[in-house]
N, C-alpha and C positions, 0 to 999 in steps of 0.2 A: 366599374359601374355596372349595376345589374339592370337588366332590361325591365320593361314595364310588366311583361308576363311573369318574370321571375318574382318581382315584387308582389304581384297579385297572388301567386301561389303561396308565398310566405305568409301574406296577410290572411289568405283563406284558411291555412292550417292553424294560424294563431287564433283566429276567431272560432274555428272548430274546437280547438282545445278548451277555450274559455267556455263555450256552450256545452261541451261534453257530448255533442251530438254529431254524428256523421251519417246522414240518412241514406247515402248511396251504397256504402260498403258495410256489410254486417261485421260486427266485431267477432272474430274467430281466432282461436289460438294458433292457427297455421297461417294467418294473414302475412306474417313477416318472414316466414321460413323461405330462405333462398337456397339453403343447402339441405339435402335430404337428411332426416333423422329417422332411423329405423329401429326395429326390434326383431330379435329372433323369436319365432313363434312355433310352438309344438302342438300338433293336431292329433296326438295319439291317445288322448284321454277318452275313456268310455265308461262314464260313471254308472249308468244303469243299463246301458245297452238298449238299442232300439233299431229297427229297420236294418239298414246295411251296416250298422255299427254294433256288432255283438260285444258283450263285455269281455275285454281282454285283461282287466285287472291292473291297468297302469297306475291306478291310485292305491290299490291295496298291496302291491308288491309281489304279485304272483310270478313276475318275471325275475324275482330275486332282489328287487329293488323296493324301497319303502319311501314314503313321503312323510315329512314331519309337519308340514304346514297345510292349512286348509283355505282354499279360496273363499272369499266372502260370498260368491254366488253359489257355493256348494261344490261338491265333487261332480263336475259336469261331464257331459258327453260332447266331444268336439264336433260331432256331426249335427247337433241340434241348432237350427238357424237362430233361434232366440238367444242362445248362449253366445254364439259368434257375434250377433248384433250388439249385445251388451259389451263384449270385449272391444269391438271396433269403436263403439261409442266412447269408451274410456280412453282408448288410444287417441281418438280424434280430439278429445278434450286436452290431452297432453300436448298435442302438436305433432304426433307421430304421423308421418306420411309415407312410410315404407315398411313393409313386412317381408322378412326373409323366412319363409316357411319350410320347416323340415319335412321332407318327403321320402317315403320308404318303399318306393317301387310301384310298378303298375300291377294291376289285378292278376294277370296270368301267372305271376311268380309264386305267390303264396296267398291264397284267398283268406286263410285264417289270420295272417299277420298283416299283409300289406293292404288288403282291401279296405279295412276301416280307415286307415290313414289317408289313402287315396280318396275315399269318399268325403272325409272331413276336409281335405284341401279343396275339393270341389265346392263344398259348402262355403268355405272361406271366400273363394273367388265369387261365388254367386251373391253372397250378402254384401261384400264390398262393392261389387259392380252395381248393385241395386240402390245402395244407400250411402256409400262413402266414396264418391268418385275421386276425391283428393288423395286417398290412400292407395298406393301402388303395391304390387306383390311380385316378389321374385322367389323362385323355388330353389331350395338347397337339396341336392341329391345326396342322400345318405348311403352308407355302405350296406345296402339291403340284401346283397347276395355274396357275402364274404366267403362262403364255402364253394362258390362257383365262379362264373365269369360274367362279364358285363358286355352287353351288346350296345355299345354307345350310339350308333346310328338309330337303333330302334328306340332306345330310351329318349333320345332327343326328339325323334319323330312323335312319340307318344305324348311327351310333355307339350310340344308345340300344338299338336292337334287337339288335345283335351283341355288345355289350360290357356296357353298364350293366344292362339288364334281364336279360341272360343270366347275369350274375354280380352280383346285387344286394348280396351281402355285401361286395363289393370297393369299392362306391361311397364316395367321400370327401365329407364335408360341412364347409364352413367353419363356424366358430362362429356360432351363431344363424341358420344358413341351413337351410331346409327342402328345398333343391334340391341335387343332387350337382354337384360342381365339374367344369367343362369349360373347358380353357384353349385359347387361340388365339395363335399367334405372329404378330407384326405384320409379316407379309410384305407387300411393297409393293403388289402387285396385289390382295391380299386386304383390307387395311385402309388402304392408302395410305401414302405417305412422310410424314415429320414435317411438311414444309412444305405438304403438300396432302392431309390426311386424307380418306379416302373415307367420308364420314359415312353414306352409304346402306348400305354394307356393315357399318360399325361398328354402326349401329342395328339392322341385321338380326341381327347376332351377339348383341347384348344383349337384343333383344326376344324373350323366350323364357320360358315358364312351366315348362319342364321342367328346365333346367340353370341353375346359377349360373355365368354366363359371365365369364371374365376374359381380357383381352388382355395379353400379356406382350411386353416389348421395351424399346428404348432411347428411343423417342419421348417427348418431354416434354409433348406436347399431348393425347394420347388414350389411352395405355396405362393399364391398371389397376394393373399391377405392373411396376416396373422390374426388368429382368433383369440379367445379370451384367456387362455392359460398363461400367456406371457405376462398379462397384468396380474392375474390372481396368484401365480406361483411366487411372486415376490412383490409385496406391497410397496416397495420402494421404486419399482419399475414404473416408468411412464408409458402410456399406450404407444404402440408402434404405428406410425403413419406410413401407409404404402406410398412409396415415392412416385409411383406412376399415376395412381388414382386419387391420392389424398384421402383414403378411407381409414378411419380409426374405429376400433372396437373397444368398448368399455363395459364394466360390469360392477354391480354393487357388492357382491361377495361370491364365494365358491365353497361348496361343501361336498367333497367326494367320499365322505365316510359311509354314506348310505348306498353307494354303488360299488363297494368293494375295493376302494382305492387305498384304504388304510391310513396309518398315521402320516401326518405331513401333507394331507390333501385338503385341509380346511383352512380358508383364508378369510379373515375379518368376519368371523361368524356372528359377532354381536354388533358389527359396524363401528366398533370402538377405534379401529385403526384408520377410519375415514378414507378407506380405499376409493370409494365412489366419489367422494368430494375431491380428492386429489386428481383423479382422472378427469373429472369435469373441469377442474381448474386448468388442467393442461389444454383441454379443448378450448376453453374460453380465451386462453392466452396465445392460441395458435390458429386463430380463425383464417389467417391468410393462407395457411398450408392445407386446410381441411376442405374436402369436397363432399364428404358423407360421414355421418356419425351413426354407428350401429351399437345398440345396447343389447347385451346378453344378460338377461333374456326377459321376455314377457312372462313366460310360464314354464320354465324348466324346473319343476318342483323337486325332482330327484337330486339335482345339484344345488338347489336352494338359491338360485341366482335371480329369481323372479321379482319383477316390479309390480306385477298384478296385485291389487289389493287382496290381502289374505290375513288370516290369523296364524300365529305361531303356537303350536300346541305345547312347546316347552317353555314358553314365556307368555303368560297370560296378560302381562302389562304392555305387551308390544302393540304399538299403534298400527292397525291394519293398513293404513294409508302412508306409512312412513316412507317407503321407497317411491311410491307413486307420487306423493306430494313433493318429495325432494327432486324427482325427475321433472315434474312440472315447473318448479322454481328455476331449475337450471336451464330448461329449454326456454323459458321466458327471458332469462338473463342472456342466453345465447342469442336470441332474436334481437335483443337490445344491442348486444355487441356488434352484430352485423349492420346495425343502423348507425353506428358511430363512424361516420364517413371520414372525419378529420382526426381520429385516433386521440381524442383528448379525454377519454374515459367518461364521457357523458353524451347523452343524446339530447340535442336542443335545437334552437332555431338556426344555429350555424350549420348543422347537418342538413336541415331542410334547404337552406340557401345553397349548399354544395350540390344537392340533388337538382335544385331548380335550374342551375347553370346547364345541366345536361338534359333538361326536359325535352322530350320529343326525339332524342337520339336513340338509334338502334345499334346493336352490336355490329362492329365493323365501321361505323361512321367515324369521321375525324372527331377528335376530342371525346371519344367514347370512354366512359369511366364505369367499369363493371361493378364497382362498389355501390354506385348510385342505383343500380338495378337490384334493389333489395329483394324483390319478389322473384327474380331470376327468370323472367319471361322474355328477355332479349330486348326490352324497350324500357326507357325511363318515362313513366307516365304518372297520372294522378294516384294510381294505386301505390306506387313507391313513396310518393310524398305523404300520403295518408298513413302508410305503414310506419314511416319514420316518426310522424307526429304521435302515433299511438305508443311508440316505444320510449317516449320521454321518461328518462330516469335520471335525476340530477343529484349527485352523480351515481354511477353504479360501480361496484367493486367486485373483484374476483378473489378467491382464496389464494394464499401463497402456495406454491408448489412444495 
């Protein structure tokens, strides 16, 4: 028998659905997101050059790289706040609530190369903090000094002082972690190649009471999270879920031909292999194992993995919103999957009733059901009930693996 309060909640949501109105909680794409969904973001683009961001030609290939696709907003400068605001608005519409931003060192190392990216990352933090409080940011330290050495204490101190403590509301925490996330790419001089890991540096990265440090890459011997190559190198591979963190990285396609990787480095160039669909299907069918979904990438145009709306210069018939719209559909489906509390492949009044049984409970309480905490804030309340009601899809389906 359900209590009177539970019956009232079920009736409330049923009437809300009939009326199509919920005056208390605005309808947003991130309302249902309990598990972080993030993108890898690259802040090295300097379209026209201005202020602290002189033109370094990341669009025109002066570094020896070329781009084949053109963003709908034009060849932008990553330091321009209006550009960043547009990008964050598009991410927010998708339901993205985490950005892992590529960072290429602090200013003293190389003013010509590192300063523009460092300044662009500051712009990203500033705009997100001012206008998009639900989007959190974690830095990914790249191999910015591969011909020299890395002063890890200084790097960490610089990042904390200039970004994390400067914008504390933007810090991202993995589940059950008390320290903000800081990522490191497995650059050979920084962490060592797969066959010869540099354990001195690796231990220096992890030995830290300030950050939750994670090394990303393709090495099988020491990385904490497998990055995108595992998925793209063989389209039959399913994404790798980190057994400790439940983190999975997926991507729509990969094209290394423009960055000197040669034959065999292009995967699902025309999306005909449905690599992205198969990876999302894996995510949808393994929600119990996953704690964070990362998409590679928002705007890595040199490797053509971007989901940012863009035109393809080699295919005039390409829909500029193809990957963006596909991502939106899958995130919405993912949200619905999280609301399927009784695992019957539909979200309906039975799921609301299941949540109503836990109404008012907090994490750690007897009879606590973490699945009922759809919004992931540690309590089952009216926000969870409304989130489930808004996810009604009768029934929903996932693609076959």
